[in-house]
C-alpha positions in Angstrom: 16.4 -60.9 19.0 19.8 -60.7 20.8 20.4 -57.1 19.4 16.9 -56.0 20.3 17.5 -57.3 23.9 20.8 -55.3 24.0 19.0 -52.1 22.8 16.2 -52.6 25.3 18.8 -53.1 28.1 20.7 -50.1 27.0 17.6 -47.9 26.6 16.4 -48.3 30.1 18.8 -45.8 31.4 21.9 -45.2 33.4 23.6 -42.7 35.7 23.6 -39.9 33.2 21.7 -41.0 30.1 20.3 -44.0 28.2 22.8 -43.2 25.5 25.7 -43.5 27.9 24.7 -47.0 29.0 24.3 -47.9 25.3 27.8 -46.8 24.5 29.2 -48.6 27.6 27.4 -51.7 26.6 28.7 -51.6 23.0 32.2 -51.0 24.5 31.8 -54.1 26.7 30.8 -56.3 23.8 33.8 -55.0 21.8 36.0 -55.9 24.8 34.6 -59.4 24.8 35.2 -59.8 21.1 38.8 -58.7 21.6 39.3 -61.1 24.5 37.9 -64.0 22.4 40.0 -63.1 19.4 43.1 -63.6 21.7 42.1 -67.1 22.7 44.2 -69.5 20.6 44.9 -72.4 22.9 44.2 -73.8 26.4 46.7 -71.5 28.0 45.3 -68.3 26.5 41.8 -69.6 27.3 42.7 -70.0 30.9 44.3 -66.6 30.9 41.1 -65.1 29.5 38.9 -66.5 32.2 39.5 -63.7 34.8 39.1 -61.0 32.1 35.8 -62.5 31.0 34.7 -62.8 34.6 35.6 -59.1 35.2 33.6 -58.2 32.0 30.6 -60.2 33.3 30.7 -58.1 36.5 30.9 -54.9 34.4 27.9 -56.0 32.4 25.9 -56.8 35.6 26.8 -53.2 36.7 25.5 -51.9 33.4 22.3 -53.7 33.9 21.9 -52.4 37.4 22.5 -48.8 36.1 19.8 -49.4 33.5 17.3 -51.0 36.0 17.6 -48.1 38.4 15.9 -45.7 36.0 13.4 -48.2 34.5 12.2 -48.1 30.9 13.3 -45.2 28.8 10.5 -43.4 26.9 9.7 -45.2 23.6 11.0 -42.3 21.5 14.4 -42.6 23.3 14.4 -46.3 22.7 13.6 -45.8 19.0 16.3 -43.1 18.7 18.9 -45.4 20.3 17.8 -48.3 18.1 18.2 -46.2 15.0 21.6 -44.9 16.1 23.2 -48.1 17.5 21.4 -51.1 16.1 24.0 -51.6 13.3 26.9 -51.4 15.6 25.3 -53.7 18.2 24.4 -56.2 15.5 27.9 -56.1 14.0 29.6 -56.7 17.4 27.0 -59.4 18.2 27.9 -61.1 14.9 31.7 -60.8 15.7 31.3 -62.3 19.1 29.3 -65.2 17.6 32.0 -65.7 15.0 34.7 -65.7 17.7 32.8 -68.2 19.8 32.2 -70.5 16.7 36.0 -70.4 16.0 37.0 -71.4 19.5 38.4 -74.9 20.1 35.7 -76.8 22.1 38.2 -77.3 25.0 38.9 -73.6 25.1 35.2 -72.8 25.1 34.7 -75.2 28.0 37.3 -73.2 30.0 35.4 -70.0 29.4 31.9 -71.4 29.6 30.9 -70.3 33.2 32.1 -66.7 32.7 30.5 -66.6 29.2 27.2 -67.9 30.7 27.3 -65.0 33.2 27.5 -62.5 30.4 24.8 -64.2 28.3 22.4 -64.4 31.2 22.9 -60.7 31.9 22.4 -59.8 28.2 19.2 -62.0 28.0 17.5 -60.2 30.9 
């Protein structure tokens, strides 16, 4: 369901093409995974907060780009799903694994910024 939501968000469009917003979205999720992989303790969690907040803003901007054009034609959505679904599913799994491995106190430090990202991805 999460991956389908990301494909739907990506497929709605952007400044130059639905594929560009899909690639940018995939890149943003890869960036989140890399940030989370670097969180090892309270200090690194605190240092990650502004990076995750900046990423949340980036993802909101991606959603706005997508919303401006509205829904992409079904054939475009299907093409993007075929091309990017595995990559999006893989990065989604990596992010979930990274979150599951975080110390609960580290997760609390990141919670607000992560909630911003998840609320954007869910819409």
